[in-house]
ROSE-4610 file (N, C-alpha, C; in Angstrom, 1 decimal, always signed):
// ROSE-4610
residu = [X/X/X/X/X/X/X/X/X/X/X/X/X/X/X/X/X/X/X/X/X/X/X/X/X/X/X/X/X/X/X/X/X/X/X/X/X/X/X/X/X/X/X/X/X/X/X/X/X/X/X/X/X/X/X/X/X/X/X/X/X/X/X/X/X/X/X/X/X/X/X/X/X/X/X/X/X/X/X/X/X/X/X/X/X/X/X/X/X/X/X/X/X/X/X/X/X/X/X/X/X/X/X/X/X/X/X/X/X/X/X/X/X/X/X/X/X/X/X/X/X/X/X/X/X/X/X/X/X/X/X/X/X/X/X/X/X/X/X/X/X/X/X/X/X/X/X/X/X/X/X/X/X/X/X/X/X/X/X/X/X/X/X/X/X/X/X/X/X/X/X/X/X/X/X/X/X/X/X/X/X/X/X/X/X/X/X/X/X/X/X/X/X/X/X/X/X/X/X/X/X/X/X/X/X/X/X/X/X/X/X/X/X/X/X/X/X/X/X/X/X/X/X/X/X/X/X/X/X/X/X/X/X/X/X/X/X/X/X/X/X/X/X/X/X/X/X/X/X/X/X/X/X/X/X/X/X/X/X/X/X/X/X/X/X/X/X/X/X/X/X/X/X/X/X/X/X/X/X/X/X/X/X/X/X/X/X/X/X/X/X/X/X/X/X/X/X/X/X/X/X/X/X/X/X/X/X/X/X/X/X/X/X/X/X/X/X/X/X/X/X/X/X/X/X/X/X/X/X/X/X/X/X/X/X/X/X/X/X/X/X/X/X/X/X/X/X/X/X/X/X/X/X/X/X/X/X/X/X/X/X/X/X/X/X/X/X/X/X/X/X/X/X/X/X/X/X/X/X/X/X/X/X/X/X/X/X/X/X/X/X/X/X/X/X/X/X/X/X/X/X/X/X/X/X/X/X/X/X/X/X/X/X/X/X/X/X/X/X/X/X/X/X/X/X/X/X/X/X/X/X/X/X/X/X/X/X/X/X/X/X/X/X/X/X/X/X/X/X/X/X/X/X/X/X/X/X/X/X/X/X/X/X/X/X/X/X/X/X/X/X/X/X/X/X/X/X/X/X/X/X/X/X/X/X/X/X/X/X/X/X/X/X/X/X/X/X/X/X/X/X/X/X/X/X/X/X/X/X/X/X/X/X/X/X/X/X/X/X/X/X/X/X/X/X/X/X/X/X/X/X/X/X/X/X/X/X/X/X/X/X/X/X/X/X/X/X/X/X/X/X/X/X/X/X/X/X/X/X/X/X/X/X/X/X/X/X/X/X/X/X/X/X/X/X/X/X/X/X/X/X/X/X/X/X/X/X/X/X/X/X/X/X/X/X/X/X/X/X/X/X/X/X/X/X/X/X/X/X/X/X/X/X/X/X/X/X/X/X/X/X/X/X/X/X/X/X/X/X/X/X/X/X/X/X/X/X/X/X/X/X/X/X/X/X/X/X/X/X/X/X]
num = [1/1/1/2/2/2/3/3/3/4/4/4/5/5/5/6/6/6/7/7/7/8/8/8/9/9/9/10/10/10/11/11/11/12/12/12/13/13/13/14/14/14/15/15/15/16/16/16/17/17/17/18/18/18/19/19/19/20/20/20/21/21/21/22/22/22/23/23/23/24/24/24/25/25/25/26/26/26/27/27/27/28/28/28/29/29/29/30/30/30/31/31/31/32/32/32/33/33/33/34/34/34/35/35/35/36/36/36/37/37/37/38/38/38/39/39/39/40/40/40/41/41/41/42/42/42/43/43/43/44/44/44/45/45/45/46/46/46/47/47/47/48/48/48/49/49/49/50/50/50/51/51/51/52/52/52/53/53/53/54/54/54/55/55/55/56/56/56/57/57/57/58/58/58/59/59/59/60/60/60/61/61/61/62/62/62/63/63/63/64/64/64/65/65/65/66/66/66/67/67/67/68/68/68/69/69/69/70/70/70/71/71/71/72/72/72/73/73/73/74/74/74/75/75/75/76/76/76/77/77/77/78/78/78/79/79/79/80/80/80/81/81/81/82/82/82/83/83/83/84/84/84/85/85/85/86/86/86/87/87/87/88/88/88/89/89/89/90/90/90/91/91/91/92/92/92/93/93/93/94/94/94/95/95/95/96/96/96/97/97/97/98/98/98/99/99/99/100/100/100/101/101/101/102/102/102/103/103/103/104/104/104/105/105/105/106/106/106/107/107/107/108/108/108/109/109/109/110/110/110/111/111/111/112/112/112/113/113/113/114/114/114/115/115/115/116/116/116/117/117/117/118/118/118/119/119/119/120/120/120/121/121/121/122/122/122/123/123/123/124/124/124/125/125/125/126/126/126/127/127/127/128/128/128/129/129/129/130/130/130/131/131/131/132/132/132/133/133/133/134/134/134/135/135/135/136/136/136/137/137/137/138/138/138/139/139/139/140/140/140/141/141/141/142/142/142/143/143/143/144/144/144/145/145/145/146/146/146/147/147/147/148/148/148/149/149/149/150/150/150/151/151/151/152/152/152/153/153/153/154/154/154/155/155/155/156/156/156/157/157/157/158/158/158/159/159/159/160/160/160/161/161/161/162/162/162/163/163/163/164/164/164/165/165/165/166/166/166/167/167/167/168/168/168/169/169/169/170/170/170/171/171/171/172/172/172/173/173/173/174/174/174/175/175/175/176/176/176/177/177/177/178/178/178/179/179/179/180/180/180/181/181/181/182/182/182/183/183/183/184/184/184/185/185/185/186/186/186/187/187/187/188/188/188/189/189/189/190/190/190/191/191/191/192/192/192/193/193/193/194/194/194/195/195/195/196/196/196/197/197/197/198/198/198/199/199/199/200/200/200/201/201/201/202/202/202/203/203/203/204/204/204/205/205/205/206/206/206/207/207/207/208/208/208/209/209/209/210/210/210/211/211/211/212/212/212/213/213/213/214/214/214/215/215/215/216/216/216/217/217/217]
x = [+80.5/+81.4/+80.6/+80.8/+80.1/+80.4/+79.4/+79.6/+80.1/+80.8/+81.4/+80.6/+80.4/+79.8/+81.0/+81.3/+82.4/+82.3/+83.3/+83.3/+84.1/+83.9/+84.7/+86.2/+86.6/+88.0/+88.6/+87.8/+88.2/+88.3/+87.3/+87.3/+88.6/+89.0/+90.2/+91.4/+91.4/+92.6/+92.6/+91.4/+91.3/+91.9/+91.5/+92.0/+93.5/+94.0/+95.5/+96.2/+95.6/+96.2/+96.2/+95.0/+94.9/+95.9/+96.1/+97.0/+98.4/+98.8/+100.2/+100.4/+99.4/+99.6/+99.8/+98.9/+99.0/+100.2/+100.7/+101.9/+103.2/+103.2/+104.4/+105.1/+106.5/+107.2/+107.8/+107.4/+107.8/+106.7/+106.9/+105.9/+106.0/+106.7/+106.6/+105.6/+105.2/+104.3/+104.9/+106.2/+106.9/+106.9/+106.0/+106.0/+105.3/+106.0/+105.5/+105.2/+104.1/+103.9/+104.9/+105.4/+106.4/+105.8/+104.6/+103.9/+102.4/+101.7/+100.3/+99.6/+98.4/+97.5/+96.2/+95.7/+94.5/+93.4/+92.4/+91.3/+90.0/+89.0/+87.7/+88.0/+89.0/+89.3/+89.8/+90.3/+90.8/+92.3/+93.2/+94.6/+94.8/+95.3/+95.5/+97.0/+97.5/+98.9/+99.0/+100.1/+100.2/+100.0/+99.3/+99.1/+97.8/+97.1/+95.9/+94.7/+94.8/+93.7/+92.5/+92.7/+91.6/+90.7/+91.2/+90.3/+90.3/+91.3/+91.4/+90.2/+89.8/+88.6/+87.3/+87.1/+85.9/+86.1/+87.3/+87.5/+87.1/+87.6/+87.3/+85.8/+85.1/+83.6/+82.9/+83.4/+82.8/+82.9/+84.2/+84.4/+83.6/+83.4/+82.6/+81.2/+80.6/+79.2/+79.1/+80.0/+79.9/+79.9/+80.9/+81.0/+79.9/+79.4/+78.2/+77.0/+76.8/+75.7/+75.8/+77.0/+77.2/+77.5/+78.1/+78.4/+79.1/+80.1/+80.9/+81.8/+82.1/+83.0/+84.4/+85.1/+86.5/+87.4/+87.1/+87.9/+87.7/+86.5/+86.2/+87.0/+86.9/+87.6/+89.1/+89.7/+91.2/+91.5/+90.7/+90.9/+90.9/+90.0/+89.9/+91.2/+91.7/+93.0/+94.1/+94.1/+95.1/+95.1/+94.0/+93.9/+94.6/+94.3/+94.9/+96.4/+96.9/+98.3/+99.0/+98.3/+98.8/+99.0/+98.0/+98.1/+99.2/+99.4/+100.5/+101.8/+101.9/+103.1/+103.5/+102.5/+102.8/+103.0/+102.4/+102.5/+103.0/+104.3/+104.8/+104.4/+104.3/+104.0/+102.5/+101.7/+100.3/+99.9/+99.1/+98.6/+97.1/+96.4/+95.0/+94.5/+95.3/+95.0/+93.6/+93.3/+92.0/+90.9/+91.2/+90.2/+90.2/+90.8/+90.9/+89.6/+88.6/+87.3/+86.7/+86.6/+86.1/+86.8/+88.2/+89.0/+88.7/+88.5/+88.2/+86.8/+85.9/+84.6/+84.7/+85.4/+85.6/+86.2/+87.3/+87.9/+87.0/+86.1/+85.2/+84.1/+83.7/+82.7/+83.3/+84.5/+85.1/+85.5/+86.0/+86.3/+85.1/+83.9/+82.7/+82.3/+82.4/+82.1/+82.9/+84.2/+85.2/+85.0/+84.5/+84.5/+83.2/+82.1/+80.8/+80.0/+79.2/+78.3/+77.1/+76.7/+75.6/+76.3/+76.1/+76.8/+75.8/+76.1/+75.3/+75.3/+74.1/+74.0/+74.6/+74.9/+75.5/+74.5/+73.2/+72.1/+72.2/+72.5/+72.6/+73.8/+74.9/+76.1/+75.9/+75.1/+74.8/+74.0/+73.0/+72.2/+73.0/+73.9/+74.7/+75.8/+76.4/+77.5/+77.2/+76.0/+75.6/+76.4/+77.1/+77.7/+76.7/+76.6/+75.7/+76.2/+75.2/+75.5/+76.6/+76.5/+77.4/+78.8/+78.9/+80.2/+80.8/+80.0/+80.6/+81.1/+80.4/+80.8/+82.1/+82.3/+83.5/+84.7/+84.4/+85.4/+85.8/+84.9/+85.3/+86.1/+85.8/+86.6/+88.0/+88.1/+89.5/+90.3/+89.6/+90.3/+90.8/+89.9/+90.3/+91.5/+91.5/+92.6/+93.9/+93.9/+95.0/+95.5/+94.6/+94.9/+95.4/+95.4/+95.7/+94.7/+93.5/+92.4/+92.8/+93.7/+94.1/+93.6/+92.4/+91.7/+91.7/+92.3/+92.3/+93.4/+93.1/+94.1/+94.3/+95.5/+95.8/+95.6/+95.4/+95.4/+96.7/+97.8/+99.1/+99.2/+98.8/+98.9/+98.1/+96.9/+96.0/+96.6/+97.2/+97.7/+99.0/+99.8/+100.9/+100.4/+99.3/+98.7/+98.2/+97.5/+97.0/+98.2/+99.3/+100.5/+101.0/+101.0/+101.4/+100.4/+99.1/+98.2/+98.3/+98.7/+98.9/+100.1/+101.1/+102.2/+101.8/+100.9/+100.4/+99.5/+98.8/+98.0/+98.9/+100.0/+100.9/+101.4/+101.8/+102.2/+101.1/+99.9/+98.7/+98.5/+98.5/+98.2/+99.3/+100.6/+101.7/+101.5/+101.2/+101.0/+99.8/+98.7/+97.6/+97.9/+98.7/+99.0/+99.9/+100.5/+101.4/+100.7/+99.3/+98.6/+98.7/+98.9/+98.9/+97.5/+97.4/+96.1/+95.6/+94.3/+93.6/+94.3/+94.6/+95.2/+96.7/+97.3/+98.8/+99.4/+100.6/+101.3/+102.1/+102.1/+102.8/+103.8/+105.0/+106.1/+105.8/+106.3/+105.9/+106.6/+106.1/+106.8/+107.9/+108.7/+109.9/+109.4/+110.2/+109.8/+109.8/+108.8/+108.8/+108.7/+109.7/+109.7/+108.6/+107.8/+106.6/+106.6/+107.7/+107.8/+107.4/+106.2/+105.7/+105.3/+106.2/+105.9/+104.8/+103.8/+102.7/+103.1/+102.7/+102.9/+101.8/+102.0/+101.0/+100.3/+100.6/+100.0/+98.5/+97.8/+96.3/+95.7/+96.4/+96.0/+94.8/+94.6/+93.5/+92.6/+91.3/+90.3/+90.0/+90.1/+89.9/+88.4/+88.0/+86.6/+86.4/+85.2/+84.9/+85.5/+85.7/+86.2/+87.7/+88.4/+89.8/+90.3/+89.5/+90.0/+90.1/+90.9/+91.1/+89.9/+89.4/+88.2/+88.6/+88.7/+89.2/+88.1/+88.3/+87.5/+88.5/+88.0/+88.8/+89.6/+88.9/+89.5/+90.7/+90.5/+91.5/+92.8/+92.7/+93.9/+94.9/+94.4/+95.2/+95.8/+95.6/+96.2/+97.5]
y = [-70.1/-71.0/-72.0/-72.2/-73.1/-74.5/-75.4/-76.7/-77.6/-78.7/-79.5/-80.8/-81.2/-82.5/-83.4/-84.3/-85.1/-86.4/-86.7/-87.9/-89.0/-90.2/-91.3/-91.1/-90.6/-90.3/-89.3/-88.2/-87.2/-87.8/-88.7/-89.4/-90.2/-90.9/-91.7/-90.8/-89.6/-88.7/-88.3/-87.9/-87.5/-88.6/-89.9/-91.0/-91.1/-90.9/-90.9/-89.9/-88.7/-87.6/-88.1/-88.6/-89.1/-90.2/-91.1/-92.2/-91.6/-90.7/-90.1/-89.4/-88.7/-88.0/-89.0/-90.0/-90.9/-91.8/-92.1/-93.0/-92.2/-90.9/-90.2/-90.3/-90.2/-90.3/-89.0/-87.9/-86.6/-85.6/-84.3/-83.4/-83.1/-83.9/-83.7/-84.8/-84.6/-85.5/-86.2/-86.6/-87.1/-88.6/-89.3/-90.7/-91.3/-92.1/-92.8/-94.3/-94.8/-96.3/-97.1/-98.2/-99.1/-99.6/-99.9/-100.4/-100.2/-100.4/-100.3/-101.5/-101.7/-102.8/-102.2/-102.7/-102.3/-103.3/-102.7/-103.6/-102.8/-103.4/-102.7/-101.4/-101.3/-100.2/-99.0/-99.3/-98.3/-98.6/-97.6/-97.8/-97.8/-99.0/-99.1/-99.2/-98.5/-98.7/-100.2/-100.8/-102.3/-102.5/-103.6/-103.9/-103.3/-102.4/-101.8/-102.3/-103.2/-103.6/-104.2/-104.6/-105.2/-104.1/-102.8/-101.8/-100.5/-100.3/-99.0/-98.8/-99.8/-99.6/-99.2/-99.8/-99.5/-98.0/-97.6/-96.3/-95.3/-95.6/-94.7/-94.6/-95.7/-95.7/-95.0/-95.2/-94.5/-93.0/-92.6/-91.1/-90.5/-91.3/-90.8/-90.6/-91.6/-91.5/-90.4/-90.2/-89.1/-87.8/-87.6/-86.2/-86.0/-87.0/-86.9/-86.4/-87.0/-86.6/-85.2/-84.9/-83.6/-82.5/-82.8/-81.7/-80.5/-80.9/-79.8/-79.1/-77.8/-77.0/-77.6/-77.3/-77.8/-77.2/-76.0/-75.4/-76.2/-76.7/-77.5/-78.8/-79.4/-80.7/-80.6/-79.5/-79.3/-78.9/-78.2/-77.8/-79.1/-80.0/-81.2/-82.1/-82.1/-82.9/-82.1/-80.8/-80.1/-80.3/-80.4/-80.7/-82.0/-83.0/-84.3/-84.3/-83.5/-83.3/-82.6/-81.7/-81.0/-82.0/-82.9/-83.9/-84.8/-85.2/-86.1/-85.5/-84.2/-83.4/-83.3/-83.1/-82.9/-84.2/-85.3/-86.7/-87.6/-87.7/-88.5/-90.0/-90.5/-91.9/-92.2/-91.2/-91.4/-92.3/-93.4/-94.3/-94.5/-94.4/-94.5/-96.0/-96.9/-98.3/-98.7/-98.4/-98.7/-97.7/-96.6/-95.6/-94.4/-94.6/-93.5/-92.8/-93.6/-93.0/-92.2/-92.8/-92.0/-90.8/-90.8/-89.7/-88.6/-89.0/-88.0/-87.4/-88.2/-87.7/-86.6/-86.9/-85.9/-84.6/-84.8/-83.6/-82.7/-83.4/-82.7/-81.9/-82.6/-82.0/-80.7/-80.7/-79.5/-78.5/-78.9/-78.0/-77.2/-77.9/-77.2/-76.2/-76.5/-75.5/-74.3/-74.5/-73.4/-72.6/-73.2/-72.5/-72.0/-72.3/-71.9/-71.5/-70.4/-70.0/-70.9/-71.5/-72.5/-73.9/-74.8/-76.1/-77.2/-78.4/-79.5/-79.8/-80.2/-80.6/-82.0/-82.3/-83.6/-84.7/-84.3/-85.3/-85.7/-84.7/-84.9/-85.8/-85.5/-86.3/-87.8/-87.9/-89.2/-90.0/-89.4/-90.1/-90.4/-89.5/-89.6/-90.7/-90.8/-91.7/-93.0/-93.1/-94.3/-94.4/-93.3/-93.3/-92.7/-93.1/-92.6/-91.2/-90.4/-89.0/-89.0/-89.9/-90.0/-90.3/-91.3/-91.6/-90.4/-89.7/-88.5/-87.5/-87.3/-86.3/-86.7/-88.0/-88.5/-88.4/-88.7/-88.6/-87.1/-86.2/-84.8/-84.3/-84.7/-84.4/-84.9/-86.1/-86.7/-86.0/-85.7/-85.0/-83.6/-82.9/-81.6/-81.7/-82.7/-82.9/-83.1/-84.0/-84.3/-83.0/-82.1/-80.9/-79.8/-80.1/-79.0/-77.9/-78.2/-77.2/-76.0/-76.2/-75.1/-75.4/-74.8/-75.1/-74.0/-72.8/-71.7/-71.9/-71.4/-71.6/-70.2/-69.8/-68.5/-68.7/-67.6/-67.6/-68.1/-67.7/-68.2/-69.7/-70.2/-71.6/-72.4/-71.9/-72.6/-72.6/-71.5/-71.5/-72.4/-72.5/-73.5/-74.9/-75.2/-76.5/-76.8/-75.9/-76.1/-76.4/-75.8/-76.1/-77.5/-77.9/-79.3/-80.3/-80.0/-80.9/-81.0/-79.9/-79.8/-80.8/-80.8/-81.7/-83.2/-83.4/-84.8/-85.2/-84.2/-84.5/-85.0/-84.4/-84.8/-86.2/-86.5/-87.9/-88.9/-88.5/-89.4/-89.7/-88.6/-88.8/-89.6/-89.3/-90.1/-91.6/-91.9/-93.3/-93.9/-93.2/-93.8/-94.0/-93.1/-93.3/-94.5/-95.0/-96.2/-97.4/-97.4/-98.5/-99.7/-100.9/-102.1/-102.7/-103.9/-104.5/-104.9/-105.1/-105.4/-106.5/-106.3/-107.3/-107.4/-106.6/-106.6/-105.5/-105.7/-104.8/-103.8/-102.5/-101.5/-100.8/-100.7/-100.1/-98.6/-97.9/-96.5/-95.6/-94.4/-93.4/-92.8/-92.0/-91.3/-90.5/-90.5/-89.7/-88.2/-87.5/-86.1/-85.4/-84.6/-83.9/-82.9/-83.1/-82.2/-81.7/-81.5/-81.0/-79.6/-79.4/-78.0/-78.0/-77.8/-77.8/-76.8/-77.2/-76.3/-75.5/-74.2/-73.3/-73.6/-73.3/-73.5/-72.2/-71.1/-69.8/-70.0/-69.3/-69.4/-68.0/-67.0/-65.6/-65.2/-65.8/-65.4/-66.6/-66.4/-67.4/-67.3/-68.4/-68.4/-68.3/-67.6/-67.4/-67.8/-67.9/-68.4/-67.4/-66.2/-65.2/-65.3/-66.0/-66.1/-67.2/-68.3/-69.5/-69.2/-70.1/-70.0/-70.5/-69.8/-70.3/-71.4/-72.6/-73.8/-74.9/-75.8/-77.0/-78.2/-79.4/-80.5/-80.8/-80.6/-80.8/-79.8/-78.6/-77.6/-78.0/-78.8/-79.1/-79.9/-80.6/-81.5/-80.7/-79.5/-78.7/-78.1]
z = [-138.1/-138.9/-139.6/-140.9/-141.7/-141.2/-141.1/-140.7/-141.9/-141.5/-142.5/-142.8/-144.0/-144.3/-144.6/-143.7/-143.7/-144.6/-145.3/-146.2/-145.4/-145.9/-145.3/-145.5/-146.7/-146.9/-145.9/-145.6/-144.7/-143.3/-143.0/-141.7/-141.5/-142.6/-142.6/-142.3/-142.9/-142.7/-141.2/-140.7/-139.3/-138.3/-138.7/-137.8/-138.0/-139.2/-139.4/-138.6/-138.5/-137.6/-136.2/-135.8/-134.4/-134.1/-135.0/-134.9/-134.7/-135.6/-135.5/-134.2/-133.7/-132.4/-131.3/-131.3/-130.1/-130.1/-131.3/-131.4/-131.4/-131.4/-131.5/-130.1/-130.1/-128.9/-128.4/-129.1/-128.6/-129.0/-128.9/-129.3/-130.8/-131.6/-133.0/-133.5/-134.8/-135.4/-136.6/-136.5/-137.7/-137.8/-137.0/-137.0/-138.2/-138.9/-140.1/-139.8/-140.0/-139.8/-140.5/-139.9/-140.5/-141.8/-141.9/-143.1/-142.9/-144.0/-144.0/-144.6/-144.2/-144.7/-145.2/-146.3/-146.9/-146.4/-145.7/-145.2/-145.4/-146.1/-146.4/-147.0/-147.9/-148.7/-147.8/-146.6/-145.7/-145.5/-145.6/-145.3/-143.8/-143.3/-141.9/-141.6/-140.6/-140.2/-139.7/-140.1/-139.8/-138.3/-137.9/-136.5/-136.0/-136.8/-136.3/-137.0/-137.9/-138.7/-137.9/-136.7/-135.9/-135.4/-135.3/-134.8/-135.6/-136.5/-137.2/-138.2/-139.0/-139.9/-139.1/-138.0/-137.1/-136.6/-136.2/-135.8/-136.9/-138.1/-139.2/-139.4/-139.4/-139.6/-138.5/-137.2/-136.1/-136.2/-136.5/-136.7/-137.8/-138.9/-140.0/-139.6/-138.8/-138.4/-137.4/-136.5/-135.5/-136.2/-137.1/-137.7/-138.7/-139.3/-140.2/-139.4/-138.2/-137.4/-136.8/-136.4/-135.7/-136.6/-137.8/-138.8/-138.1/-137.3/-136.7/-137.7/-137.3/-138.2/-138.2/-139.2/-139.4/-138.2/-137.8/-136.7/-135.4/-135.2/-134.0/-134.1/-135.2/-135.4/-135.2/-135.8/-135.6/-134.2/-133.5/-132.1/-131.3/-131.6/-130.8/-130.9/-132.1/-132.4/-131.7/-131.7/-131.0/-129.5/-128.9/-127.5/-127.2/-128.0/-127.8/-128.0/-129.0/-129.2/-128.0/-127.4/-126.2/-125.0/-124.9/-123.8/-124.1/-125.3/-125.7/-125.4/-125.7/-125.6/-124.1/-123.2/-121.8/-121.1/-121.7/-121.1/-122.2/-122.5/-123.6/-123.6/-122.3/-122.2/-122.2/-122.4/-122.3/-123.5/-123.2/-124.2/-124.0/-125.2/-125.1/-125.0/-125.4/-125.2/-125.7/-126.9/-127.5/-127.2/-126.5/-126.2/-127.1/-128.3/-129.2/-129.5/-129.8/-130.2/-129.0/-127.8/-126.7/-126.4/-126.5/-126.3/-127.3/-128.6/-129.6/-129.4/-129.0/-128.6/-127.6/-126.5/-125.4/-125.9/-126.7/-127.3/-128.1/-128.9/-129.7/-128.9/-127.8/-126.9/-126.3/-125.9/-125.3/-126.3/-127.5/-128.6/-129.0/-129.1/-129.6/-128.5/-127.3/-126.2/-126.3/-126.6/-126.6/-127.9/-128.9/-130.3/-130.7/-129.9/-130.3/-129.1/-129.3/-128.2/-128.1/-129.2/-129.1/-129.4/-128.4/-128.6/-128.2/-128.6/-128.3/-126.8/-126.3/-124.9/-124.6/-123.4/-123.0/-123.3/-123.3/-123.6/-125.1/-125.9/-127.4/-127.6/-127.0/-127.2/-126.8/-125.7/-125.2/-126.2/-126.8/-127.8/-129.1/-129.4/-130.7/-130.5/-129.4/-129.2/-128.4/-127.8/-127.0/-125.7/-125.4/-124.0/-123.1/-121.9/-120.9/-120.5/-120.0/-119.6/-118.5/-117.6/-116.5/-117.0/-118.0/-118.6/-119.3/-120.0/-120.8/-119.8/-118.7/-117.7/-117.1/-116.8/-116.3/-117.3/-118.5/-119.6/-119.7/-119.7/-119.8/-118.6/-117.4/-116.2/-116.3/-116.8/-116.9/-118.0/-119.1/-120.2/-119.7/-119.0/-118.5/-117.5/-116.7/-115.8/-116.5/-117.5/-118.3/-119.1/-119.4/-120.1/-119.2/-117.9/-116.9/-116.9/-117.4/-117.4/-118.3/-119.2/-120.1/-121.5/-121.8/-123.1/-124.0/-123.7/-124.6/-125.6/-126.8/-127.9/-128.6/-128.7/-129.4/-130.9/-131.6/-133.0/-133.6/-133.1/-133.6/-133.4/-132.3/-132.0/-133.0/-133.2/-134.2/-135.6/-136.0/-137.3/-137.4/-136.4/-136.3/-136.5/-135.8/-135.8/-137.2/-137.8/-139.2/-140.1/-140.0/-140.9/-140.6/-139.3/-139.0/-139.6/-139.6/-140.2/-141.7/-142.3/-143.7/-144.1/-143.3/-143.5/-143.4/-142.4/-142.2/-143.4/-144.0/-145.1/-146.3/-146.5/-147.5/-147.3/-146.0/-145.7/-146.0/-145.6/-145.8/-147.3/-148.1/-149.5/-150.2/-149.8/-150.3/-150.0/-148.8/-148.4/-149.1/-149.3/-150.0/-151.5/-152.1/-153.5/-153.7/-152.7/-152.8/-152.3/-152.2/-151.6/-152.6/-152.0/-152.8/-153.0/-153.5/-153.6/-152.3/-152.2/-150.9/-150.1/-148.8/-148.0/-148.0/-148.9/-149.0/-148.1/-147.8/-146.9/-147.8/-147.4/-148.2/-147.3/-147.8/-147.0/-147.0/-145.9/-145.8/-146.7/-147.0/-147.8/-147.1/-147.8/-147.2/-146.1/-145.0/-143.8/-144.1/-143.7/-143.9/-142.5/-142.2/-140.9/-140.7/-139.7/-139.5/-138.0/-137.5/-136.1/-135.9/-135.3/-135.0/-133.5/-132.6/-131.2/-130.9/-130.0/-129.7/-128.5/-128.5/-127.4/-126.4/-125.1/-124.1/-123.7/-124.4/-124.1/-124.2/-123.3/-123.4/-123.1/-123.6/-123.4/-124.2/-125.3/-126.2/-126.5/-126.3/-126.6/-128.0/-128.8/-130.2/-130.4/-131.5/-131.8/-133.3/-133.7/-135.1/-136.1/-135.7/-136.7/-136.8/-135.9/-135.8/-136.7/-136.9/-137.6/-139.0/-139.7/-141.1/-141.8/-142.9/-143.6/-144.6/-144.0/-144.8/-144.9/-145.7/-145.7/-145.5/-145.2/-145.1/-146.4/-147.5/-148.8/-149.0/-148.5/-148.6/-147.9/-146.8/-146.1/-147.0/-147.9/-148.8/-149.9/-150.0/-151.1/-150.8]
């Protein structure tokens, strides 16, 4: 699978998907921020401006260094969505980045025969090896140790992410001047409940040949 060279705009979108997953109150992803704030040229859901821009920059740096495939990135977000679905009251409480790192580590192992070592992740993220191992164990426990993804489940998730991309672009097109608050766009229903079937292990040949830019089309 071809690796992706991530841009800051694509990292902003990935963080938007992560935000929508974590803040949703059910297994749908139709949550729209009440308003948005522009900070450092990044569209932040209102109330997140103290940490959201740094999250975007951290995700950009991580993905630029790792150059992971799009399928791995989408699988990592899908793992987080599964946890949120099975544990509706689950709250990251400022641990969004470390949780995303853990999801990426596991997704790459599941999606690639050759994957980065725990030592590499430690150097890339500045987390100790011990901390990363503990993070991975906790993530696996929350996932019920069910990490397999069927081809159908993956395609359903891609369609859900496409809906979120439309939401994100609509919101960005309504951005006000820097520091101003923007009211949200019209709600778009994007409920695509994920199945928990794990009968098929996804491989590089099963995923859709997409780019991050292609998601927005």
